[in-house]
C-alpha positions as CSV (number, residue, x, y, z in Angstrom):
1,M,92.2,189.5,-22.6
2,L,89.6,189.4,-19.4
3,I,91.6,187.3,-17.2
4,E,94.1,190.3,-18.4
5,I,91.8,193.0,-17.1
6,E,90.6,190.9,-14.2
7,K,94.2,191.3,-13.2
8,F,94.6,194.7,-13.8
9,Y,91.6,195.6,-11.2
10,R,92.9,193.2,-8.9
11,R,96.6,194.8,-8.6
12,L,94.9,198.4,-8.5
13,N,92.4,196.9,-5.7
14,R,95.9,195.6,-3.7
15,V,97.3,198.9,-4.1
16,W,94.1,200.7,-2.6
17,G,93.9,198.1,-0.2
18,K,97.4,199.1,1.1
19,M,96.7,202.5,1.0
20,L,93.5,202.2,3.1
21,S,95.5,200.3,5.5
22,V,97.7,202.9,5.8
23,V,94.6,205.7,6.7
24,F,93.4,203.0,9.2
25,L,96.5,202.8,10.9
26,L,96.7,206.8,11.0
27,M,93.3,206.8,12.3
28,A,94.1,203.6,15.3
29,V,97.2,206.1,15.9
30,N,94.7,209.0,16.3
31,V,92.6,207.6,18.6
32,F,94.9,206.4,20.6
33,F,96.7,209.5,21.1
34,D,93.2,211.4,21.5
35,V,92.7,208.7,24.3
36,I,96.0,209.0,26.3
37,M,95.6,213.2,26.1
38,R,91.8,212.9,27.3
39,Y,92.2,210.7,30.2
40,S,96.0,211.1,31.2
41,F,95.9,214.7,30.6
42,H,92.4,215.7,31.0
43,N,93.4,217.8,27.1
44,S,91.3,216.9,24.2
45,S,91.1,218.4,20.9
46,V,88.3,219.2,18.7
47,A,90.2,218.9,15.6
48,M,91.7,215.7,16.8
49,Q,88.4,214.1,17.2
50,E,87.2,215.1,13.9
51,L,89.9,213.9,12.4
52,E,89.2,210.8,13.5
53,W,85.9,211.0,11.9
54,H,87.4,212.1,8.5
55,L,89.8,209.1,8.4
56,F,87.2,206.6,9.2
57,S,85.3,208.4,6.7
58,I,87.7,207.6,4.2
59,V,88.3,204.4,5.2
60,I,84.6,203.6,4.6
61,L,83.6,205.2,1.3
62,F,86.8,203.7,-0.1
63,G,86.6,200.5,1.1
64,V,83.3,199.5,-0.2
65,S,85.7,199.5,-3.6
66,V,88.2,197.4,-1.8
67,S,85.8,194.9,-0.5
68,L,83.8,194.5,-3.4
69,I,86.2,192.9,-5.7
70,D,87.3,190.7,-2.8
71,E,83.6,189.1,-2.3
72,A,84.0,190.8,1.3
73,H,80.8,193.0,0.5
74,V,77.3,192.8,2.1
75,R,74.8,190.3,1.1
76,V,72.0,187.5,1.6
77,D,74.7,184.5,2.2
78,F,71.7,182.6,3.6
79,L,70.3,182.3,-0.2
80,Y,73.6,182.8,-2.0
81,D,75.5,180.5,-0.3
82,R,73.6,177.9,-1.8
83,F,73.8,178.5,-5.6
84,S,76.2,177.2,-8.2
85,P,79.1,179.4,-9.1
86,R,78.0,180.1,-12.3
87,K,74.4,181.3,-10.9
88,K,76.4,183.4,-8.3
89,A,78.4,185.0,-10.8
90,L,74.8,185.8,-12.8
91,I,73.7,187.2,-9.7
92,N,76.6,189.6,-9.5
93,I,76.6,190.8,-12.9
94,V,72.8,191.3,-12.8
95,G,73.5,192.7,-9.4
96,T,76.1,194.9,-10.3
97,V,74.5,196.4,-13.8
98,F,71.0,197.1,-12.1
99,F,71.3,198.5,-9.1
100,L,75.0,198.9,-7.7
101,L,75.6,201.0,-10.9
102,P,72.6,203.2,-10.8
103,L,73.0,203.7,-7.1
104,A,76.2,205.0,-7.6
105,L,75.9,207.2,-10.3
106,L,72.8,208.6,-8.5
107,I,75.1,209.4,-5.8
108,L,78.0,210.7,-7.3
109,F,76.1,213.0,-9.3
110,G,73.5,214.3,-6.3
111,S,76.9,214.6,-4.5
112,L,78.7,217.1,-7.1
113,D,76.2,220.3,-6.4
114,F,76.4,219.2,-2.2
115,V,80.5,219.6,-2.6
116,Q,80.2,222.2,-4.7
117,D,78.5,224.4,-2.7
118,S,80.9,223.4,0.2
119,Y,83.9,224.7,-1.9
120,K,82.3,227.7,-2.7
121,I,81.9,228.7,0.9
122,K,84.9,227.3,2.0
123,E,83.1,225.3,4.8
124,I,84.7,224.6,7.6
125,S,83.8,223.0,11.1
126,E,81.0,224.7,12.7
127,N,83.1,223.6,16.2
128,P,85.6,225.9,17.9
129,G,88.7,224.5,16.9
130,G,87.4,222.2,14.6
131,L,88.8,221.5,10.8
132,P,88.9,223.7,8.4
133,Y,88.4,222.6,4.6
134,R,85.5,220.7,5.2
135,Y,84.6,220.5,1.4
136,L,88.1,218.1,1.2
137,I,86.8,215.2,3.0
138,K,82.8,216.3,1.4
139,G,85.0,215.8,-2.0
140,M,85.8,211.9,-1.2
141,I,82.0,211.2,-1.7
142,P,81.9,211.9,-5.7
143,L,85.3,210.6,-5.7
144,S,84.8,207.3,-3.8
145,F,81.8,206.7,-5.7
146,S,83.6,207.1,-8.9
147,L,86.0,204.6,-7.7
148,L,83.1,202.5,-7.1
149,I,82.1,202.6,-10.2
150,F,85.5,202.1,-12.0
151,T,85.9,199.0,-9.3
152,A,82.1,197.6,-10.0
153,F,83.4,197.1,-13.8
154,G,86.2,195.1,-12.6
155,Y,83.7,193.0,-10.6
156,I,81.6,191.8,-14.0
157,V,84.8,191.2,-15.7
158,Q,85.1,189.1,-12.9
159,N,82.2,187.6,-13.1
160,I,81.9,187.2,-16.6
161,N,85.3,185.0,-16.8
162,I,83.6,183.0,-13.7
163,L,80.9,182.5,-16.3
164,R,82.6,181.2,-19.7
165,N,84.7,179.3,-17.3
166,A,88.4,181.4,-17.6
167,R,89.6,180.6,-14.5
168,P,88.4,177.9,-11.7
169,Q,85.0,178.2,-10.1
170,N,85.7,176.5,-6.8
171,I,88.7,179.0,-5.9
172,A,88.3,182.1,-4.1
173,P,89.4,185.4,-6.3
174,Q,92.2,185.6,-3.9
175,Q,93.3,182.0,-3.9
176,H,93.5,182.3,-7.9
177,E,95.0,185.3,-8.2
178,T,98.1,183.6,-6.1
179,L,97.2,180.4,-7.9
180,E,98.3,182.3,-11.4
181,E,101.3,184.5,-10.1
182,S,102.8,181.1,-9.0
183,K,102.7,180.0,-12.6
Protein backbone atom coordinates (compact mmCIF):
# COMPACT_ATOMS: atom_id res chain seq x y z
CA MET A 1 0.00 0.00 0.00
CA LEU A 2 2.73 2.47 0.95
CA ILE A 3 4.67 1.62 -2.20
CA GLU A 4 1.62 2.60 -4.27
CA ILE A 5 1.31 5.87 -2.36
CA GLU A 6 4.99 6.58 -2.99
CA LYS A 7 4.52 5.89 -6.70
CA PHE A 8 1.53 8.24 -6.75
CA TYR A 9 3.63 11.03 -5.22
CA ARG A 10 6.43 10.33 -7.71
CA ARG A 11 4.07 10.55 -10.68
CA LEU A 12 2.69 13.86 -9.42
CA ASN A 13 6.22 15.06 -8.80
CA ARG A 14 7.16 14.29 -12.41
CA VAL A 15 4.17 16.35 -13.63
CA TRP A 16 5.11 19.29 -11.38
CA GLY A 17 8.72 19.02 -12.51
CA LYS A 18 7.70 19.11 -16.18
CA MET A 19 5.45 22.12 -15.57
CA LEU A 20 8.32 23.91 -13.81
CA SER A 21 10.58 23.07 -16.74
CA VAL A 22 8.18 24.93 -19.02
CA VAL A 23 8.14 27.91 -16.64
CA PHE A 24 11.94 27.84 -16.56
CA LEU A 25 12.07 27.76 -20.34
CA LEU A 26 9.68 30.73 -20.51
CA MET A 27 11.91 32.58 -18.07
CA ALA A 28 14.99 31.87 -20.21
CA VAL A 29 13.21 33.09 -23.35
CA ASN A 30 12.07 36.18 -21.49
CA VAL A 31 15.61 36.95 -20.28
CA PHE A 32 17.02 36.34 -23.77
CA PHE A 33 14.45 38.67 -25.33
CA ASP A 34 15.04 41.33 -22.66
CA VAL A 35 18.82 41.22 -23.15
CA ILE A 36 18.51 41.44 -26.95
CA MET A 37 16.10 44.36 -26.67
CA ARG A 38 18.26 46.16 -24.13
CA TYR A 39 21.66 45.78 -25.75
CA SER A 40 20.81 45.56 -29.44
CA PHE A 41 17.91 48.00 -29.67
CA HIS A 42 18.50 50.10 -26.51
CA ASN A 43 14.93 49.44 -25.50
CA SER A 44 14.01 47.82 -22.21
CA SER A 45 10.69 46.97 -20.62
CA VAL A 46 10.04 47.17 -16.90
CA ALA A 47 7.24 44.64 -17.30
CA MET A 48 9.62 42.15 -18.94
CA GLN A 49 12.13 42.57 -16.12
CA GLU A 50 9.42 42.06 -13.52
CA LEU A 51 8.16 39.01 -15.38
CA GLU A 52 11.66 37.53 -15.06
CA TRP A 53 11.45 37.87 -11.29
CA HIS A 54 7.92 36.49 -11.18
CA LEU A 55 8.83 33.43 -13.23
CA PHE A 56 12.00 32.94 -11.17
CA SER A 57 9.90 33.11 -7.99
CA ILE A 58 7.57 30.42 -9.31
CA VAL A 59 10.49 28.15 -10.20
CA ILE A 60 12.08 28.54 -6.77
CA LEU A 61 8.88 28.35 -4.70
CA PHE A 62 7.54 25.25 -6.41
CA GLY A 63 10.95 23.73 -7.17
CA VAL A 64 11.47 23.12 -3.46
CA SER A 65 8.66 20.56 -3.50
CA VAL A 66 10.00 18.84 -6.59
CA SER A 67 13.51 18.65 -5.18
CA LEU A 68 12.30 17.17 -1.88
CA ILE A 69 10.93 13.95 -3.37
CA ASP A 70 14.02 13.60 -5.59
CA GLU A 71 16.40 13.99 -2.63
CA ALA A 72 17.90 17.05 -4.33
CA HIS A 73 17.32 19.45 -1.45
CA VAL A 74 20.05 21.01 0.67
CA ARG A 75 21.33 19.12 3.71
CA VAL A 76 24.50 18.68 5.74
CA ASP A 77 26.01 16.05 3.46
CA PHE A 78 29.36 15.61 5.16
CA LEU A 79 27.55 13.95 8.09
CA TYR A 80 24.52 12.52 6.34
CA ASP A 81 26.45 10.63 3.65
CA ARG A 82 28.18 8.48 6.29
CA PHE A 83 24.93 7.11 7.72
CA SER A 84 23.22 3.86 6.77
CA PRO A 85 20.10 4.08 4.57
CA ARG A 86 17.88 3.24 7.56
CA LYS A 87 19.45 5.98 9.70
CA LYS A 88 19.11 8.44 6.81
CA ALA A 89 15.43 7.52 6.47
CA LEU A 90 14.87 8.04 10.20
CA ILE A 91 16.64 11.42 10.09
CA ASN A 92 14.54 12.41 7.07
CA ILE A 93 11.29 11.50 8.83
CA VAL A 94 12.22 13.31 12.05
CA GLY A 95 13.48 16.35 10.13
CA THR A 96 10.33 16.50 8.03
CA VAL A 97 7.95 16.15 10.97
CA PHE A 98 9.74 18.45 13.42
CA PHE A 99 11.33 21.03 11.12
CA LEU A 100 9.96 21.10 7.57
CA LEU A 101 6.25 20.75 8.36
CA PRO A 102 6.12 23.32 11.21
CA LEU A 103 8.08 25.87 9.18
CA ALA A 104 5.96 25.27 6.07
CA LEU A 105 2.76 25.62 8.13
CA LEU A 106 4.08 28.82 9.71
CA ILE A 107 4.86 30.35 6.32
CA LEU A 108 1.60 29.10 4.81
CA PHE A 109 -0.61 30.62 7.49
CA GLY A 110 1.63 33.66 7.92
CA SER A 111 1.38 34.50 4.24
CA LEU A 112 -2.41 34.34 3.98
CA ASP A 113 -2.97 37.85 5.43
CA PHE A 114 -0.11 39.15 3.30
CA VAL A 115 -1.80 37.86 0.14
CA GLN A 116 -5.28 38.88 1.28
CA ASP A 117 -4.14 42.46 1.95
CA SER A 118 -2.51 42.60 -1.47
CA TYR A 119 -5.69 41.32 -3.10
CA LYS A 120 -7.94 43.76 -1.21
CA ILE A 121 -6.03 46.78 -2.48
CA LYS A 122 -5.54 45.20 -5.94
CA GLU A 123 -1.81 45.73 -5.56
CA ILE A 124 0.12 46.50 -8.73
CA SER A 125 3.76 47.20 -9.46
CA GLU A 126 5.08 50.42 -8.03
CA ASN A 127 7.21 50.91 -11.14
CA PRO A 128 5.79 52.78 -14.13
CA GLY A 129 5.17 50.25 -16.87
CA GLY A 130 5.33 47.35 -14.40
CA LEU A 131 3.02 44.39 -14.14
CA PRO A 132 -0.45 44.64 -12.65
CA TYR A 133 -1.96 42.01 -10.33
CA ARG A 134 0.97 41.72 -7.92
CA TYR A 135 -1.31 39.74 -5.60
CA LEU A 136 -1.19 36.84 -8.07
CA ILE A 137 2.54 36.31 -7.59
CA LYS A 138 2.16 36.81 -3.85
CA GLY A 139 -0.55 34.16 -3.93
CA MET A 140 2.07 31.68 -5.07
CA ILE A 141 3.59 31.75 -1.57
CA PRO A 142 0.76 29.97 0.28
CA LEU A 143 0.07 27.81 -2.76
CA SER A 144 3.68 26.62 -3.00
CA PHE A 145 3.91 25.94 0.73
CA SER A 146 0.65 23.97 0.55
CA LEU A 147 2.29 21.89 -2.15
CA LEU A 148 5.40 21.52 0.00
CA ILE A 149 3.28 20.23 2.90
CA PHE A 150 1.54 17.79 0.57
CA THR A 151 4.88 16.65 -0.85
CA ALA A 152 6.35 16.30 2.65
CA PHE A 153 3.84 13.53 3.36
CA GLY A 154 5.03 11.74 0.24
CA TYR A 155 8.60 12.16 1.42
CA ILE A 156 7.68 10.66 4.78
CA VAL A 157 6.05 7.70 3.02
CA GLN A 158 9.15 7.27 0.85
CA ASN A 159 11.34 7.11 3.96
CA ILE A 160 8.95 4.78 5.80
CA ASN A 161 9.29 2.43 2.83
CA ILE A 162 13.06 2.54 3.26
CA LEU A 163 12.72 1.79 6.98
CA ARG A 164 10.40 -1.12 6.24
CA ASN A 165 12.83 -2.44 3.60
CA ALA A 166 10.00 -2.20 1.11
CA ARG A 167 12.43 -1.20 -1.61
CA PRO A 168 16.14 -1.68 -2.24
CA GLN A 169 18.16 0.56 0.07
CA ASN A 170 21.18 1.13 -2.12
CA ILE A 171 19.16 2.40 -5.07
CA ALA A 172 18.34 6.09 -5.39
CA PRO A 173 14.61 6.93 -5.45
CA GLN A 174 14.73 7.78 -9.17
CA GLN A 175 16.42 4.46 -10.01
CA HIS A 176 13.95 2.54 -7.89
CA GLU A 177 11.05 4.04 -9.82
CA THR A 178 12.64 3.04 -13.13
CA LEU A 179 13.22 -0.50 -11.88
CA GLU A 180 9.63 -0.84 -10.66
CA GLU A 181 8.23 0.45 -13.96
CA SER A 182 10.31 -2.04 -15.94
CA LYS A 183 8.88 -5.04 -14.06
